[in-house]
N, C-alpha and C positions, 0 to 999 in steps of 0.2 A: 503493500500499500504506499503510496507516495505521499509524504510529509506535506502537510500543508503550508504554503508559504506565508512570510511575514508581513505584519502590516506597516512596520518600519524597521529600517536597517540603522544601526547606530555603532560609528565609529570613535574609539576612543575611552577605554576602560578606566581611566583614572576615577577618582572617589564620585565625582559628579557624574560621569557617564554610568557608572555601575548603579548610581541611586536611581537616576532617569528610567533605566531599564526595569528595574524592581518595580518602580511606580508604575511603570505601563503595564507590566506585567501582572500586578494587583487590579488594575483596571480591566483585565480580558484581553489585551492587547498582546498579539504574537511578535516578538522581536527578534531579530537577526543582529549578532554583535561580532563585531570584529577589532582587533587590536594590532598595531604594528609588531609589537612584541607580542607574537602568537601564545607564549606560553603564559599570558595574562588571562587569556580566552580560557583555557583550559582551568585555570587557578578560580576563575571567577566561577565557572559554572559548577565547579567540582562540591562546594558546599551548599548547593541550593537544592537539592533535591528534585521533586517534580516540579516544573515548570514550563510555561510555553517558550521559552528561550532557546534559540539556535545558535550553537556557536559555530563561527565560519572561520577560516584560515587562510584567505587571500581575499583580495576586492572582488575578484571575478565570481567566486562561492559566495559571497555576501550579496552582491547584487543579482545572481541568479537566483536565490531565495526569497527574492521579494515580489510582492503582489505590483501589478501595474495599475495606474501609475506608480513608479517605485519612489520611495520618500526615504532619502539619507540623512540622517543628523549627526552632524560632524561636531563632537566634543572635544577637539584640539585646540593647543595652544595657537592664541591669535598670532597674526603676521604671517610670514611665508609659507609657513605648513599647512594654512588652510588654501592657499593659492596650489601649493604643490600637489595636495590632495585633489583638488577639483582637476587638476591637468591629469591625473592617473584615473580619476572616475570618467572622464567625460568620453573615453572611446567605448565605455560598457555601457553608456545610457543612451535612451531614446527622447525624442522629443516628447515632452509633456512630463517627463520627469521632474522630480525635485530635490534641491539639496538645501539643507538647512543648516545654518553656522548658529550653534548654539554657546558659542564662546564670547569672550569678551572683546569683539573685533571695533576697530576704530570706524567710525559709520563711513569717513569716505571709502574705506576699503569694500565696505558693504555694498555702498551704491556703484562703485567700479565693477563688482562680481556681479551685481544684479544686469547691470547694461551688457556686460560682457555674453552672460550665460543665455540672457533674451535672444540675441543673436544666434545661440546654439540651438534655442528652443527647448531650454532649460529653464525651469522656473525656478528662481533661487530667493531663498527666504534669510534674514538675517535677524534671529530670536535674542532678546535680550534675555538673560534667564537669571533671576535674583532669589536668593535665601538660603544660599550656600548649601553644604552637605544634608542638613536635614530638609530643607525645603525641595532639593531634589528628589528626596526619597517618599516625602509624604504630602508634597504639593508647593511647587515655587511660582512665584509670580513671573508670567512669561510675557514680555512685550515684543510682538511679532512686526516685521516690515518686509519691504522687498517688493517683490513682484506679486500684485493682489491677485493675480489669477489662482496663485495656490491654497489662497487662504481657505475657500470654500472647502478643499480637500483635508486641511489640515484641522481645521477650526474644530470639529468633535474630539479629536485627539488630543489636541492642546489644552481646551477647554475642561475635559474631563480629567486629565492630570494635574492640573493647576491648582493653588489653593482655592479656598471656598471662605468669603467673607463671613464673619460670625454674624454679622448685623442681619443679612438676607441671604447667604447662602449663593450669592453671584460667584462665578469663575473669577479667579484675580488675571485674566487674559482676553485682551481683546484687540483686533485689529489697530494699530499705530500708525502705518503711513505707507508711502512709496520709498524706494531707495533705502537710504540707510535711516529711515526715521526710528526703527524699533531700535537699532544700536545707539542712537543718538539719545534717546529717551531714557535706554538703561544707562548711559554716560551720565545723564543728568541726576538721575536716581543715584548712582555712585557718588556724584559729587555733594549732594545735599547728604548723603550718608556721612561723607568726610565730616561736613558741616555738624551734623549732629553728633557725632562722635566728640569731636573738638570740644563744643558745648558743652556737653556732659562731664569732660574730663575737667574743663574750667569751674564747673559747678562743684566739683568734687576737691578741686584744689582750693576752692573759697572755704568750703565746708571744714576743709582738714585744716586749714589755718586758723580760722576765725571761730569755728563752732565745736569739733570735737575729731579726735583721731581715733576714737574708740570703733573699730569695725563694727559691731551691732549697734550702735547710735545709728552710723553712717547707712548700714542696712535698712534700718527702721525707716530712715528718712526718704529714701529712694522708693522702697517698699510702698510708703503713703503715697507719693506723689504718683506712683504707678495707678493708684486708684481713682485718679482724679483728671484734669484736663492734659497732664504729661503722659498719661498711660500710653506706652510704646513697648516694642520689644526690646529697645536698646535700654531703656531705663529698667525693664524688668530683669535684664542679664545684669546690670552694673549692681541693682541690689544683691543678686546671687552671688556675685565676684566678691562681695564684702564678706561672706560666710566662707569661702574656700581656705582652709588651713594646711600648713605644714604639718610633718608627724610632730614636730615639737610643740605646736598648738600657735605659733605664729602666723600672721595673716600671708597667705601667699602673693598676694599684690605688691606686699612690702619687699618681695625679692626678685620682682620683675625689673629689668633694666628699663628706665625711663627714655626708651629710644623706639619711635613709631616708624615702622617701615610703610611702605607703600607699593603699588602694583603701577600705579599711571594713571587710571581713570579719573582721578580728581584732578590731576594735571591737563588732562585732555578738556576737560570741563573748563579750567581757567583759560586754556588758550582758543577756544571756541566763544568764549564771553568777550575775549580781547578782540579776536576777529571781527566780531558782531557789533563791537562798542556797546556791550550790556554791563553795567556796574556790577558783576557777580563778585563782591568784595568780601563776603563773607566765607564763601567757599574756598578762596584764594589762599584767604588768610590761614583757612584750616592744613590745607597743602603746605603753607610756608611753616607752619608750626610743627609740622612732621620734620621739616626739613630741619629747622631750628634743633628739635629734638634729637637729631642724628649727631649734631658738633657735640657730643658728650665731653670729649677732653677738656675743647676749648672752653665749655661752659663750667668745668672744675677750675680751668685756671683763672677764668673771668670771675669766679666767685670768690677769690682769694684776693684779687684787686679792689674789688669795688664792696664796699661794706654795706649788710643789709640795712634798709631802712626799717625802723622800728615801727612794731604793730600798734597803731594808735587807736585799735576801733574801741569804742565805750557803751556802745549800744546793747541790746538785749538780745539775747541768742535768739530767742524765738521769731523777734522781727527780723533778723538776719536771715533766717531758714526760709521766710516767708519771702524775703527781698531776693533772694537767690532763685528761688522758684519762680518768680513773676520775671525777672529777668533773664532767665532761661526761656521761658515761654516766649517772651516778646521777642528775644534772638531768634527762637525757632521761628516765629513768624516770618522774620526776615528773610532767613535764609530759604525758606520755601517761596516767599515773594521773589526772590531774586531768581530762583531755579526757574519758576513758572515764566518770568519775564523772558529768560534765556530761551527757552523752549518757543515762544511767542515769536521772538527775534528769528528765530533759527526755520520755523515755519513759513513765514513772510519771506526768509532769503531762499530757502529752498523749495518753496510752494507745495508745502505739505499742509494738510487739512487735519490737523490735531484736535482731538476731543480732549481738552483739559480736564473735565470733570471725570471722564471716562479715566484717565490717565490717573488722577487721584483713586479712583475705584479699583485699580489692578494693583495699587500699592497697599491695600488695605490688610493684606494678608499674603503670606508665604514670603514676602521680602525682609531685607534686614531694616528697613526704614519703615515698616508697618505700623500704624498707629490708629487711634480714634482721632486725632486731629485733622487725618485725611478725608474723614465724612464733612468736616467743615468747609474743606476746600473746594469737595463734589458740590454742597450746598450753594456756595457762593458762584461757582459755574453755572448752577442751575438757574439762580436770579439772572446772573448776564453772561451768557456764553463768550461775549467777546470783552469781558473784564479786562482792563489793560495790567491791573496791579492788584494783588490781594488786599492791599491797605486801602482801596479803594471801596472795599464791601463793608457793609454797614458793622456785621459781627467782628471781623477783624480792627477795624478801626476802634469799636469799642475796648476791645482786650487791650490792644497797643496802650490808648489812654489810660485805663485801668491800671497797667503795669509801668508806666512812663516813670513815675516817682521811685519805685522801687528799684527798676532798672538803673537810673542816675547814680541812685545812691548806693548800688552794689560798685559801680564802676569808679565812684569816687574811693570808696574803701579801699579797693584793690589798688589802685593807682598811689594813694598815700601809703600803703603799707608794702608797693614794690613787687606786688603779685601780677604777672603776667596774664592777660586774660584777652588775647588778641582777637577772637570771634565776638564774645560780648561788645568790646570796644568797637569792632569793625560795624558791627550791627547797629549800634546806636548812631554811629557817624553817618552810617548809610540813609538812617530815617532822617536825622536832622539837616543831612544835604538834601534827602527826597522831597521834604516838606518847605523847603527854604525856596520861596519867590526869587529871591536874590542870591547868586553865589559869586565870588570875587573872580570868575573865570574872564570878565571883561579885562582886566589887567593883565592876565595871560595872553588872551588875543593881541591886546596893545602891542606886548612885548615880541610877539611871532610878526605882527606886521612892521615892528620897529627893525628887527634885525633880518628879515626874511621876506619881507613885501607879501604877506601870508593874507593881508586884507581882514575885513573885519565886518559884520554887519551893525545897523545903527536903531539904536531903542525907538529912533523918530520916524523911521523909515519902515517899508514892509519886510516881513522875511524874505530873504532870497535875493535881495540888494546887498552888493559888497562894494567895501570903499579901502582906499588907501591914502595912508598919509605919508608925505615924506618928511619923517621925524627929526632929519637931521637940520632940516631948515629951521627948527624952531629956535626962535629968538632968544638968547641967553638974557637972564635976568638976573640982577644981582641983590 
């Protein structure tokens, strides 16, 4: 009897790939698997028992075991490995077959691959997959983009294996847009993740400095925060981190070196923001904070050269905890405001029709930034799908106004004590700049015109008219 063919083929049996296969198997899908190091296929299958998973040991065997149109999911390292794999698979595929890149590819590469493969008659999808190992196993957030012809074929599989929001059971997977849109939105997700993590780290630094260094008390603070408007996966795991002890009873966190690594997706978000002229300052500061943390030896030298500022806080512990909570919330609002501003600018530039409310919905579960906060973003876009900024929504406007005094008080306290809080500070600086009808940029433009004849617009003339002054002819006055 001939073995039934697979619904999908997966290439790349690292942990994410393995867990996605097991997830699909749980949902009744027959999956064929292949790995460049073929011993991994045998090792993976050996401990599984009875499954619908088919092990294959060459690309030819893998593709021969797939139902038509063939669906291939790549879970390999981003960059040239994806291109090399496409080149190897192409001679074995037919028109109408589908290739899905589920890695953290850069969105311009996804656009290039979509266009290239469309000419070959192959449908290409760049799918951002978030949620880490656990998400892949039990339900990730999936952000598919690329050739839209493939979406009706893939929709049921992707939505079945994705996370489901606890509020309404909706799948955390929806079509994002053409070309590199899926991987772009995943990139912004990762940038926001950088911002969220740094903001929480800054809140921890403030609590540790001014409130308590007792792990149980820190756990209780974050656990309480997770019950309210700061509810999120990252706050939840932060509370748990304060419970993890070493064998000698000391806190594991205190033994972890204060150097934060990065894979580059936060940096990509910053690059895109600079290219599009969008002030995504908080996410960029979060990237720089990791860069600064890596200068461990230099920081230790500098610590000896410059004495610490005296901690002069004299307020109550209860008030400071509330202030830090409010400052964290306000800064988080700014981070997401900037992230959605960036997606709006990218959509305009790339001619994508992004649904921002839908994006907020598919981030509610399965992914690293999942939180109740995203429901409020969805509601804002339900009221106004063309909302230029979350700060223009009544809910977020009120939240910022309510938090503002605490936000400023926390930053003043940190500055006076020499505690670095780059993302809290950057968030407030953005807010103050964004709400300022006047900024001193007129002086910068005058300087540019003075030394480079770059021209300027005038306040008493319509926008779009440009003027130049020969500044060197200004009469000297004594």
